[in-house]
C-alpha positions in Angstrom: -0.9 -37.4 25.4 -3.5 -37.3 22.9 -4.1 -33.6 23.6 -0.3 -32.7 23.2 -0.6 -34.4 19.6 -3.7 -32.9 18.8 -2.4 -29.1 19.8 1.2 -30.1 17.8 -1.1 -30.9 14.8 -3.0 -27.8 15.2 0.2 -25.6 15.2 1.9 -27.4 12.4 -1.6 -26.8 10.6 -1.5 -23.1 11.4 2.1 -22.7 10.5 2.0 -24.4 7.1 -1.2 -22.4 6.2 0.7 -19.1 7.2 3.9 -19.9 5.2 1.7 -21.0 2.1 -0.4 -17.7 2.0 2.7 -15.6 2.2 4.2 -17.5 -0.5 1.1 -16.6 -2.7 1.6 -13.2 -2.0 5.1 -13.2 -3.2 4.5 -15.5 -6.3 1.6 -13.5 -7.6 1.0 -10.2 -5.7 -2.2 -9.4 -8.1 -4.0 -12.4 -7.5 -3.3 -12.1 -3.6 -4.7 -8.4 -3.4 -7.8 -9.5 -5.5 -8.4 -12.5 -3.0 -7.9 -10.1 -0.3 -10.0 -7.2 -1.6 -12.5 -9.0 -3.7 -13.2 -8.3 -7.4 -14.3 -4.6 -7.7 -13.3 -1.9 -9.7 -11.4 0.0 -7.0 -9.2 -3.2 -6.0 -8.6 -4.3 -9.8 -7.3 -0.7 -10.3 -5.0 -1.0 -7.0 -4.0 -4.6 -7.8 -3.0 -3.3 -11.5 -1.2 -0.5 -9.8 0.9 -2.5 -7.5 1.9 -5.0 -10.7 2.9 -2.0 -12.7 4.9 -0.7 -9.8 6.2 -3.9 -8.5 4.5 -3.5 -5.1 4.8 -6.4 -2.6 2.5 -6.3 0.3 3.5 -8.9 3.1 0.1 -9.1 5.2 -3.8 -8.8 4.5 -3.4 -5.8 6.9 -1.0 -4.0 4.8 -2.8 -4.6 1.5 -5.9 -3.2 3.6 -4.0 -0.1 4.6 -2.7 0.6 1.3 -5.6 0.1 -0.4 -7.3 2.7 1.6 -4.3 5.2 1.0 -4.5 4.4 -2.6 -8.1 5.0 -3.0 -7.9 8.2 -1.0 -5.1 9.1 -3.5 -7.3 8.4 -6.5 -10.1 10.6 -5.0 -7.9 13.5 -4.8 -6.3 13.0 -8.1 -9.8 13.0 -9.6 -11.0 16.0 -7.7 -8.1 17.9 -8.6 -8.1 17.2 -12.3 -11.7 18.0 -12.1 -11.0 21.7 -11.5 -9.6 22.2 -15.0 -6.4 23.5 -13.9 -3.4 24.2 -16.2 -2.0 20.6 -15.3 -3.1 17.5 -14.3 -2.1 14.9 -11.8 -1.9 10.9 -12.0 -1.5 7.7 -10.3 2.4 6.9 -9.7 4.6 4.6 -7.7 3.9 6.5 -4.5 0.3 6.6 -4.7 0.2 4.0 -2.2 2.2 6.2 0.5 0.6 8.8 2.9 2.1 12.1 2.7 4.0 11.5 5.9 5.4 8.2 4.3 6.4 9.8 1.3 7.9 13.1 3.0 10.1 10.7 5.4 11.1 8.5 2.6 11.8 10.9 -0.5 12.3 14.7 1.1 14.7 15.5 3.5 14.4 18.0 6.3 16.9 20.6 7.4 19.4 19.0 9.8 20.5 20.5 13.1 23.5 22.2 11.5 21.6 23.8 8.7 23.2 21.8 5.8 21.7 21.6 2.4 18.9 19.1 3.0 15.6 19.9 0.8 12.2 19.8 2.3 9.0 21.0 0.5 5.9 22.1 2.7 2.6 20.7 2.1 0.1 23.1 1.1 -3.0 23.4 3.5 -6.0 21.7 2.3 -8.9 23.9 1.2 -12.2 22.6 0.9 
């Protein structure tokens, strides 16, 4: 009986801490991101991006995934802009999305009947 009570207390404690961590993510996403990633220049840049665009990440795993994508995008943005081309690119509301996620959410493929859906093709990467 004592073991059962102890087990129930552990379960209640886990549920309680889980709900408090998710409530902290919704109340102040920037603090939640920085608590998850630490206070580096990259993580601060990401937290400010998330705050600016109203991003809400529901878990530590999602924060880590989006942060990795964001860092990759920033790297590509810097690389492009250092080339001195006639245009520059920058961080926007899609900077935490992979190309495949962006394509699925924002672009349309031709449907089976060939109706007027738009599809932009990604240019091959040259390194």
